[in-house]
C-alpha positions in Angstrom: 127.3 108.8 28.8 128.3 112.4 28.0 124.7 113.4 28.0 124.1 111.6 31.3 127.0 113.5 32.9 125.9 116.8 31.6 122.4 116.2 32.9 123.7 115.1 36.3 125.9 118.1 36.5 123.1 120.5 35.8 121.1 118.8 38.4 123.9 119.3 40.9 124.3 123.0 39.7 120.7 123.7 40.4 120.8 122.1 43.8 123.9 123.8 44.7 122.6 127.2 43.6 119.6 126.7 46.0 121.7 125.5 48.9 124.8 127.7 48.6 125.6 130.0 51.5 124.9 133.7 51.0 127.5 135.4 53.3 130.8 136.0 51.7 133.4 135.7 54.4 136.6 133.7 53.5 139.7 134.4 51.6 143.4 133.1 51.4 142.9 129.6 52.8 146.0 127.7 53.9 145.6 124.0 54.7 148.3 121.7 56.3 148.5 118.3 58.1 148.0 118.5 61.8 150.9 116.3 62.6 153.3 113.5 61.9 150.6 110.9 62.9 147.3 112.6 63.3 144.8 112.4 60.4 143.4 115.8 61.1 144.0 118.6 58.6 144.0 122.3 59.7 142.9 125.2 57.5 143.6 128.9 58.4 142.0 131.7 56.4 141.2 135.4 56.5 137.7 136.8 57.2 136.6 138.7 54.1 135.8 141.7 56.2 138.4 143.0 58.6 141.3 140.6 58.0 140.6 138.5 61.0 142.5 135.1 61.0 140.3 132.1 61.6 141.1 128.4 61.7 139.2 125.2 61.7 140.3 121.5 62.3 139.1 118.9 59.8 138.6 115.4 61.1 138.2 112.6 58.4 136.3 110.5 61.0 133.4 113.0 61.1 134.2 114.1 58.3 133.6 117.9 58.8 135.3 120.9 60.4 135.3 121.6 64.2 137.0 123.7 66.8 136.7 126.9 65.0 139.0 129.7 66.4 139.0 133.4 65.7 142.5 134.8 66.2 141.8 138.5 65.6 142.0 140.9 62.8 145.5 141.9 61.9 146.1 139.9 58.5 146.8 142.0 55.2 148.4 139.1 53.3 148.0 135.5 52.4 148.8 133.2 55.4 151.8 130.7 55.3 151.7 127.8 57.5 154.3 125.0 58.5 153.9 121.9 60.4 156.6 119.7 62.3 155.7 117.1 64.9 152.6 118.1 66.6 153.3 121.8 66.4 152.1 124.1 63.6 153.0 127.8 63.0 151.3 130.3 60.7 152.6 133.7 59.5 150.9 136.7 58.1 151.9 140.2 57.3 150.1 142.6 59.6 148.5 146.0 59.2 151.9 147.6 60.1 153.8 145.7 57.3 155.7 143.5 59.8 155.5 139.6 60.2 153.4 138.1 62.9 153.0 134.4 63.8 150.8 132.2 65.9 151.2 128.4 66.8 149.2 125.3 67.7 151.1 124.2 70.8 150.0 120.6 70.7 146.5 119.4 70.4 144.2 122.2 69.4 145.4 125.0 71.6 146.5 128.3 70.0 149.4 130.5 71.2 148.9 134.3 71.1 150.4 136.5 68.4 154.1 137.0 68.2 155.6 139.9 66.3 158.8 139.1 64.2 159.6 142.5 62.8 160.5 143.2 59.3 163.5 144.6 57.3 163.9 148.5 57.0 160.8 150.0 55.4 158.5 146.9 56.1 157.5 143.9 54.0 155.7 143.9 50.7 153.3 141.1 49.9 152.9 137.6 51.2 155.4 135.8 53.4 156.3 132.1 52.5 157.5 129.7 55.1 159.0 126.2 55.2 160.0 123.8 57.9 162.8 121.3 56.8 163.2 119.7 60.2 162.0 119.8 63.7 162.9 123.1 65.3 163.7 124.8 62.1 161.5 127.3 60.3 162.6 129.7 57.4 160.4 132.5 56.3 161.1 134.6 53.1 159.4 137.8 51.9 160.0 140.9 49.8 161.2 143.9 51.5 160.4 147.6 50.6 163.7 147.8 48.7 162.5 145.0 46.3 164.9 142.4 47.6 163.9 139.0 49.1 164.7 138.9 52.7 165.3 135.8 54.9 164.3 135.1 58.6 164.8 131.7 60.4 164.1 130.0 63.7 166.9 127.6 64.9 164.9 125.9 67.9 165.9 128.6 70.4 165.7 132.1 68.8 164.8 133.9 65.6 167.5 135.4 63.4 167.7 138.9 62.3 166.3 139.6 58.8 168.9 138.9 56.1 168.9 140.0 52.5 168.9 137.4 49.8 169.3 140.2 47.2 167.9 140.7 43.8 165.1 143.0 42.5 161.8 141.3 42.2 158.3 142.1 41.3 156.4 140.3 44.1 156.3 137.7 46.9 158.2 134.4 46.7 156.7 130.9 46.8 159.0 128.5 48.7 159.1 124.8 49.1 161.4 122.4 51.0 162.1 119.0 49.6 164.5 117.7 52.2 166.8 118.8 55.1 168.6 122.0 54.5 167.1 122.5 51.1 164.8 125.3 50.1 163.5 126.2 46.6 161.7 129.5 46.0 160.2 130.9 42.9 159.8 134.7 42.3 158.9 136.9 39.5 161.7 139.2 38.2 161.7 142.8 37.1 161.5 141.4 33.6 158.3 139.6 34.3 160.1 136.2 34.1 160.4 133.8 37.1 163.6 133.0 38.9 164.5 130.0 41.0 166.3 130.7 44.3 167.8 127.7 46.0 169.3 127.3 49.5 171.7 124.5 50.5 171.9 125.1 54.2 174.8 127.6 53.8 174.1 130.1 50.9 171.5 131.1 48.4 171.9 131.0 44.7 169.9 132.6 41.9 169.0 130.2 38.9 166.7 130.6 36.0 163.5 128.7 36.5 162.8 125.8 34.1 160.0 127.8 32.4 160.6 131.5 32.1 157.9 132.7 29.4 154.2 132.3 29.3 154.0 131.3 33.0 150.6 132.9 34.3 151.1 132.3 38.0 153.5 130.8 40.6 154.2 127.1 40.1 152.9 124.9 42.8 155.2 122.1 44.1 155.0 119.1 46.3 157.6 116.5 47.5 157.1 113.5 45.4 159.2 110.5 46.1 161.5 112.2 48.5 163.9 114.1 47.8 162.4 115.0 44.5 160.4 118.2 44.2 157.6 118.0 41.6 156.3 121.3 40.3 153.4 122.2 38.1 153.5 125.2 35.9 150.5 127.1 34.2 152.0 128.0 30.8 149.5 129.9 28.7 146.6 127.9 30.3 148.2 124.5 30.1 149.6 122.8 33.1 153.0 121.1 32.7 154.8 119.0 35.2 158.6 119.1 35.9 160.7 117.5 38.8 163.8 118.9 40.5 166.4 116.8 42.3 168.6 119.7 43.4 170.9 119.5 40.3 168.6 119.5 37.2 165.1 119.7 36.0 163.4 116.8 34.2 160.4 116.8 32.1 157.5 114.7 33.6 154.0 113.6 32.1 151.6 116.5 32.9 147.9 116.5 33.8 145.4 116.2 30.9 145.1 119.2 28.6 141.7 120.9 29.2 139.1 121.7 26.4 139.5 125.3 27.6 142.7 126.8 28.9 142.9 127.1 32.6 143.0 130.3 34.4 145.6 131.1 37.3 144.0 129.3 40.3 145.3 126.0 41.0 147.1 124.1 44.0 148.8 120.8 44.5 149.6 118.4 47.4 151.4 115.1 47.7 150.3 112.2 50.0 150.3 108.4 50.4 153.8 108.6 51.7 154.9 110.7 48.8 153.5 108.3 46.2 150.5 110.3 45.1 150.3 114.0 43.7 147.0 115.7 43.4 146.1 119.1 41.8 142.9 121.0 41.9 142.3 123.7 39.4 139.6 126.3 38.7 138.1 125.6 35.2 134.8 125.8 33.3 132.3 123.0 32.8 129.5 123.4 30.3 129.9 127.1 30.6 129.8 127.2 34.3 132.7 127.9 36.7 134.0 124.8 38.4 136.7 123.1 40.2 138.2 119.9 38.9 141.0 117.5 40.4 143.5 115.1 38.7 146.0 112.8 40.6 149.2 111.0 39.7 150.7 108.0 41.4 154.2 106.9 41.2 154.6 104.2 38.3 151.5 105.5 36.5 151.9 106.2 32.8 149.5 109.3 33.0 147.6 111.4 35.3 143.9 110.5 36.0 141.4 112.4 33.9 140.0 115.6 35.4 137.2 114.9 37.9 134.6 117.4 38.7 134.5 118.5 42.4 132.1 121.4 42.4 130.3 123.8 40.3 131.5 126.9 42.0 133.4 130.0 41.0 136.5 130.3 43.2 139.4 132.6 43.5 141.7 130.8 45.8 142.4 126.9 46.4 144.5 125.3 49.0 145.1 121.4 49.1 146.8 119.4 51.8 147.1 115.8 52.9 147.1 114.0 56.1 149.6 111.4 57.7 149.2 108.0 56.3 146.3 105.7 57.6 147.0 102.1 58.6 146.4 101.1 54.8 149.1 103.6 53.8 146.8 106.1 52.3 146.5 109.7 53.1 143.4 111.8 53.5 143.2 114.6 51.0 141.4 117.9 51.3 141.1 120.9 49.1 139.5 124.2 50.5 138.1 126.8 48.1 137.3 130.4 48.7 134.3 131.3 46.6 133.3 134.3 44.8 130.1 136.2 45.3 127.3 134.4 47.2 129.4 131.3 47.6 132.0 133.2 49.5 132.3 130.9 52.5 135.1 128.4 52.7 134.1 125.3 50.8 136.0 121.9 51.0 136.1 118.5 49.3 137.7 115.4 51.1 138.5 112.1 49.8 140.7 109.0 50.8 143.9 108.6 49.1 144.6 106.8 45.9 144.1 107.7 42.2 141.3 110.2 41.5 138.6 108.7 39.3 136.6 110.9 37.0 133.9 108.2 36.4 132.1 108.5 39.7 130.0 111.4 40.7 128.9 109.6 44.0 129.4 110.2 47.6 132.3 112.8 47.8 132.2 114.8 50.9 131.6 118.3 49.9 130.6 121.0 52.4 131.3 124.5 53.9 133.6 125.4 56.6 132.8 125.7 59.6 129.0 125.1 59.0 127.8 121.6 58.0 124.1 122.3 57.4 124.7 123.1 53.7 126.4 120.6 51.6 126.3 118.0 48.8 127.8 114.7 48.7 129.1 113.5 45.3 132.1 112.6 43.3 134.3 110.5 45.8 137.7 109.9 44.3 138.3 106.2 45.0 141.6 104.3 45.2 142.6 101.8 42.6 
C-alpha cells in the first residue's frame, strides 16, 4: 500500500509540475465565511507585486472562485478580516503605516477604502481584528512605541486608539471565543509568548500555556463554544490545548510527523463547532507538500495526515462555511505558493472527519483561474 501511495504521489507531482501556473502573484491570503447562512467563502489576498488587495468568492456549488475584485494597491501587511451577519470587513496596514478597511455591504458589493488612522508614530506589522457580536469589531496592532494598541467599532462610531501597554516584539494574533471575550497572543521582548485577555471591560496580561520552543503564533478556533482550541508549533511538533477563560487544558494533538513541521500552518472549526481542521506545510518523500488533519468532538484522536497537494507554500489560510442542511460545513484552505506556483491555490471538501486513505476527487485548483487544476484527495465524512 505504501509503495502504491508513493507511486501515485509521484504521478500527481509530475502532473502538477506540468500544469502549475507560472506567474507568482498571491501572498497573505485571508479566508472567511461569507455570512451566517450562506455557503460561500471569501478569500482576500495581496498581489505579489504592488500590494494590491484582491478578493474572490468561493461557491461550493460550482465549486470554484468567481467575482474577482481588485481593490487597489495600498497593502503593506497581512490582511485581517471579520464577518458578522451578511457584512464582512477587512483591514490592512497601508503604505503610510495607518489602518485602512473595506467592507462587503451585503451580497458581493464592496465599499471603498476607509482610513482609521493609527497611534502616534504609526503602526508596525499586521493588524488582528475580531467580531464578537453584530455591530462590534475590535482591532489590535503594535504601535511604534512597541506597545499593543486597541481600536473598536461600537455599531455607530470608531473609538480612538487606546494602548493596551507592554513591550512586544511583533504583531498580535487575536481570537474571540464568545461575546465580550478576546484572546491575543504576542511575542515578548524575551522571545516568549504572552497571552492578552479582554473581558469586555479591561485587558489582562497572562503567561501563554507554552512559552519556550514555540516556532510561530498559535492558531486557534472556537471548538464547542465557548471553548477556544489552540494549536501550538513547539519545536516542530503540533500540540493542542483548550482555554475556557479560566484555565488551559491539555488535549489530544494531531499526529506527530516523520519530519518536524516548519512554521506554516492554519486551523479552522466548522460543523457547528464540532470539527476542527489544521493544514500544515510539510515534506512528503523529499517534496514540499501540504497535509491536513481533522478532529471531531468525541473522537479519541485526530485523523491521520492526509496529503492535499505537492506544492511549496509560505502562507496558509483555512475557513469554513455555515452549516448545510446536513449540519456539515464546507471547508476551504488557500495556499500562497512559492516560485512558479505563486498563484493562490485552494483545496475544498465537505465537512466531517478527514480521511487519509482516499486520494480521489478532492477539488484542488487555482484562484481565480479554473483552467489549471487537479481533482484528488477528497476528505469524506464518517
